[in-house]
Phi, psi and omega in degrees: 000133182287164178296325177300315181292324177297317178299313182300316180295323183291322187246012182301318182295325176301311183293322179293322177296320178293327177296318178296320185283323188237351181079015178273127182307131178300325181297321181291316179300315179296317180297319177295319178298317178299314184287313186286331184253006185051054180059036178080009184257357181291162178298321178300316181291317183290318186268328188240000186058024182264105185262359187232010175064029182279128182275152180280119178275164175304324179294319179300315182292319180297330180273009177090010179291136180281159179208158173243154183253124183218162175266125178231250174293328179227160177287154174057046176269149184263127179240143182300142176241135186239156177289331183210164176296324178302321177296324179296316179296317180295318181292326176300316179296316179294324178302315178290316186293321187268357180259117185300338179299332184258014184302323182295334179300319188282359172273351182271162176293146179297347179250013178268075186294329179293314179298320180296312182297321180295317181291324178296319178295314181298329180283351174089032180299317181239150182276338180286159180276167175056037182293316181297318180297320179296316180296316181296323179296317179297317181298311187285324180289334183249007176062036184288347178298337182301328182287325174298315182297320180299315180292316180300317179296318179299313182297322182287311185290328181264001178065030181272164178238147176288152176131150181294329181291336180259349185223076181295154176298143181295141178231004182287157184294341181264007183299135177291344180285344182061045182303138183259353183217149181206152169282161186291341169223154184270130178221161177269329188231306182204157172266131179264112181264123180272336179212118183276181178287140176125187181291139179208170173288132180298120183295341180265345180208099187288001176270355184240156173252150179217158174272120179267109187268044179182194172234149177256120182257128179295125183223165176210082180065034182278149168289131175263140195238148171293146186262342180220170176279154173058038174278148179247127178287116185251349178204139175221131176240117181260007181269110184285347184263026173257165183308316181270001181064202177295131187208170178204161178226133178244136182247136178239133182264135179261160182293337181273006179094350177279169180223153176238130176246129178250127183245135180243126183237164176067033184281152173284320178211152174244127186250011177236168178231162180302134181100343178295144173257127186240155181247159181306130180086354179289140182287131179253336182171199182229138179296154181199209185219035181275159178114157181271353178236065176214143181247010180164165184294131174192168173253118170273119183242116180241153182226131178235132175265130173249112186276161184299334180276003176098350179279160179221159181205133172287129181242162177294119178304336178296325177293317179295317181293329175297317178298314180299316181298319181290317181292321185261006181055043179270125187263011179287156173247156177246109189246135173232117182053040175082003182243141181284126177280346182273343187304314186295340183258357182278338183078008179203151178275355184295140177059028178277076183300135177092345186300321184246024179295134173286164175305321179295318179294321179294317180297316180295324179295317178297315183292323187274344183270095184300325184270008179283348179088000182244357179298133184244001178258261175072019177221173185257012178290116183297330180290318178296317179299321178294320178297319180292322178297314179296318181301309184294317181292320180292324178298314181296318179298317183297316182287331178289320180292334185284007176059034176272152173284175186300318179298317180293324178297315181294325176296315180296320178298316180300313181295318183287324175296319183292323181272341183074024181224139176248129175278117184256016181295336177292334176272327181232073187296343181283352183273145171291322179208135176206120181211154172249127182239149173256119182284173181299331179269011174082017178270147180268119183245125176264123180242128187224143171215112179250015181099323179249321182252131172239128181217152174214103188225139175287132178289140181284167178300320180295319180294318178297320181297314180295320181296313180296319181298320180290313184295331183255016177274104185287351178276348181267144173284165178298325179293318179295320177298317181301315182296315182293316181295318178301318178298317179297315180295320177297323178297316178298316182295314180296321178297318179291321178298316179298320180296316179294320178297320179297313180296322178294319178297317179296321179295317179295318180297320179295323179295319179296320179298318179297322179294320179297321180296323180288000000 
């Protein structure tokens, strides 16, 4: 087996993963790695894990990126230095994707290696001539096209889509990338935080305020993960009847003598023991709803800094996750009510996903993010899908009518999405209570109490259809929608009242008949 083939076999999975994430042919990535790193034997590859000869830009250095100094076209040039070969492969893909010179490449098919090599050469990746020809020769002599075919077949047969949003970087402890950082739960797009760090209303007593020393992440039986390599489990609590329920703490040591402790609470199970050493992305347990101070399943994630002088301080986990995201090149966002919790710690407004989301955009983000933990459909039942469409549209209409500002609307949407219930008193102010709820089986239930009538009834397919048609009619004004929806809901309520009165009358008549017989 040639050295080229040995290199390809060793790093094929890296290149295939990048193909899934960015649409860059795995064969081209491997060929560039072979050529630029001399099959992984160059000084750059050996000393800096740099397999693609990418130079350190001022932006890279300003963001804390490490570099090595080597002679290339000029003496004392700065080249990027990476923690792992996997980081080098990821940065190579981002280098192509984020550089407008290579924009034409991404209009090509992910398996068009000839087109890719030609465009890469034309964009000036290398200063030497016949770069495309050299890459194509490496690909064809070593059969590297097979890796492109494998990925294309996989995407087609499994119904997958190309893109970073659909193919997150691996974070499991067995990852060949040797990831050094991970978020505490795995997501494709964002973590949905139901309660951030800071003062809040006590969830067990709404008359009191409390300091919340962590963040609550919406979960549903998720694996909870170690966030860094070489963490030591320093505490485990298996008693579910304590305030934090089943919980654990992992400690990470810093080079300056300080330590960081990450605590996970309300777990269903803990799968590690005190003294265990864990790696980034390694499973520590499963999220749950244990503890005497919890109102529903979530992960309470807290972070404490222990400084070299012996002092300690609880810090906002969002600050810690910002650090983890930057070190590990994690592109996830941490969102609370449509706003990024990481923005304040980034030192820049750039890429602050969610910062300017409208209430409508925030609602759509929640509904479309299957892994956010708040999706309530996820099935192919047309009735359930219709119920969810009506639910989401009605929710937005209700919060808009309630004269809330955008921030208040997004807060209300978060609470209503999380509970699966919409407060409709803004549409029917005469009611003591009126809400539309989505049951566990995805059915839409209308619950009403006007002082005399109490009802809880599943909306029929016809009622859902009329409701959805009105709510999604773009020719109607918001006021017209409000009037029509209010009329529909009143019709349902009056129909139920008439039905209950009829049944009550029949019951009374039957009682009178029985009395006559006696």
